[in-house]
N, C-alpha and C positions, 0 to 999 in steps of 0.2 A: 723370772727368766722365761723367755719364749723359746720354744723348741721347733726344730725342723728336722725331719728325717727323710731319707731316701734310700731305697735299695733296688738295685737293678732287677732282682728276681721277684720283687713284689710289685704287682701291677697297681699303680695308683695314678689315676688320670690327672689329678692335680699336680703330681710331681713330674710324670713323664712328658706332659705337655708344656712344662715350664721351660721357656727359652733359655733360662739361666743354666739349666742342666746341660742343654746342648752346647752352650758356650764353654762350660767347664770341660766337657768331654773333648771339645776341639783343642783346648789349651793343652790338655794332657796328651792327646794323640800327637800334637805337633812336637811336644817335648820328646816323645818316643822316637819320632822320625828324625829329629835333629840330634839324637843321641845325648840329650841333656840328662844330668843327674837330678833327682828330685829336689835335692837341697838347693840347686840352682834355680828352681822353679817356685820357691816360696812366695815371692812377690806376685808373680803372674797368677798363680793358683789363688792366692789370698784376694787379689783384686776381683777375680772372677767369682769367687765365693761371696764376697761382700756385695757384689751386684745381685747375686742370686738371693742372698739373705736380706737384702734391703726391703723386700716385700714383707718380711716377717716383722720388721720394726715399724710399727704404725706411729706416724707422727700426727698428733692431734693439733689441728689449726687453732690458734688463739682467737678469741672473740674479736671480730673486726679486721682480722688479718687473713691473708691467703697463704696456705701452707706451701712450702717449697721443698726441694730435695736437698737443701743445704745441710740439715742435720745428718742425713744419711752419709753425705760426703765426709763428715767429720768422724765417722766410725772407721776403724781400721782393724785388720786382722794381722797379728804378728806370729810368724812361725816359731814354734816351740821345739818340736822334735820330729824325727822320722824313725819309725821302728820297722824293721824288716822281719817277716815271719817266714823262715825257710821251709817249714813243713807245708804251709799253704801257698807258698810263693806269692805272698801279698805284702803290701807296705801300708802302714798307717801313718798319716801325716797329721800332726796336731798343731792347732793354732789357738791363740787366746785373743780376746777382743779388747780393743782400746777405743776410748772416746775422748777426743781432744788430747790425744797422746797419754792419757791416764788409763791404766788397765781396769777392766770391769771384773770385780771379784767373783769367782765361781764360773766365769764364762769359759766355754770350751767348744771348739769345732774340730771334728775329726773327719778325715777323708780316707777311705780305704780304696786302694787301687791294686790291680794285678801287676804281674811282672812286666807286661807291655803297656803299663799305665792306663789300662782300661778301667773306667770308673765302676766301682762295686757298690759303695755306700757312703752316705753322708749322715753324720749325727751332730747336732748342735744344740747348745743352750746359750742364748745371748740375751743381753739386757738392753734397756732403753733409758738410760739416765739423762734424758734430755732436759735442758733448762736448769741443771744443777750448776751452781757457781763453781768453776774449776780452780778458784784461787783460795787456798786455805788461809784462815785468819790466825790460826795458831802455828807457831814455828816449831820445828823438831826439837830445839833445845828446851822447850817448855813442857815436853811430854812427860818426863819423869815426875815433875811436880804435879802435873794434872792427874796422873795415874795414882800417885801416892795419896793425894788428898781424897780421892774417891774410893780407894780400895784399902788404904792403910797398909799396903804391901811395901816392904822396905826394898827399894830398888837401887840403893846406894852402891852396892857391889855388883850390880847387874849391867851387862853390856847390852843395850837395847838397839834394835835396828828397825827403823820405820820405813814403810812404803805407802805411798798415796794410792788409794783405790776409789772407784765408785762401788758402793756396797748397798745391797738391798736389805733394809731393815724389815725382817719378817713380822716383827711385833707391831710396828707402826705402818706397815704396808707402804713404804716409801723409800726412794733412793736417797742416799747421803754421800757426801764426799768425806772419806775417813782416812785416818792413818791406821794401818795394821802394824802394831808395834810388837815385834818379836822380842821376847825376854830370854836372852842368852845368859843365864846365870853363871857367874864365874865360880860359884861355890860347888857346882856339880862335879867338875873335874877334880876337885880336891877331896872329894868324899872317899873314904876307904872302900875297897871293892866289896867288902861284906855288907856295906850299908846300901839300902835301896834308895833309888833316886826319888826325891820329892816331886809331886806334881807341879808342873810349871804351866802357866797360862800365858797366852798372847792376848793383847788388848786391842779392841776396835774402838778408836776414839774419833768422834765427830770433829772434822778439821775446821768447822765453822764455829761450833759452840763449845768444844772441849768436853762434851758429854761422853761418858763411858757407855758405849752402845752394847758391847758384848765382851765376854771373856771366853776365849777359845782354848780348851784344855789341850796341852801338848806334853807328852811324857818324854823326858830326856833319858837316854840310856847312858850308863856309865861306860867309859872306854876301858 
């Protein structure tokens, strides 16, 4: 992941002179003047942020080819939530990153603004899964068999939910297109209250090869 941070109260020549900061500030102030709610500004703020963060995503030109801005245009930010902090009179706007309409696992961009939409801070972690084939070779209905063969876990009574992501494999230092498969075991809800819930893992499956990339522990609580 590549990071970008900005804070109004910290002097940073590289940040304060960035024209993208000025443009985002203008978008926010215009929203305040027009009396718009922050939720109505998701797209405008996202577009301005993507323009700003485009410089963080370095596109390497291929041998014999001239690089273009096309890959940057295929990145989007999607509004996730807005949190209002009454004590500090600030708002935190959260976005996640998408590339070719597929979310980038672990990506997050937060923008903190004041009550009058004045820009306070930006914190971001974004990825650059460029040139990864966006078309999975494995279908969702194959995933149970794929997982059971590699883990020996019995998923017959499990309700699984798969989501397609771009995922950075930290072991192999490369991006993959994966299914994050959530294992919603049906057995958990039927356990007696006196019994502790077993550990449940979610699975990261390479959508091109079917390889089990990782198991992510997730503890289910008993209702």
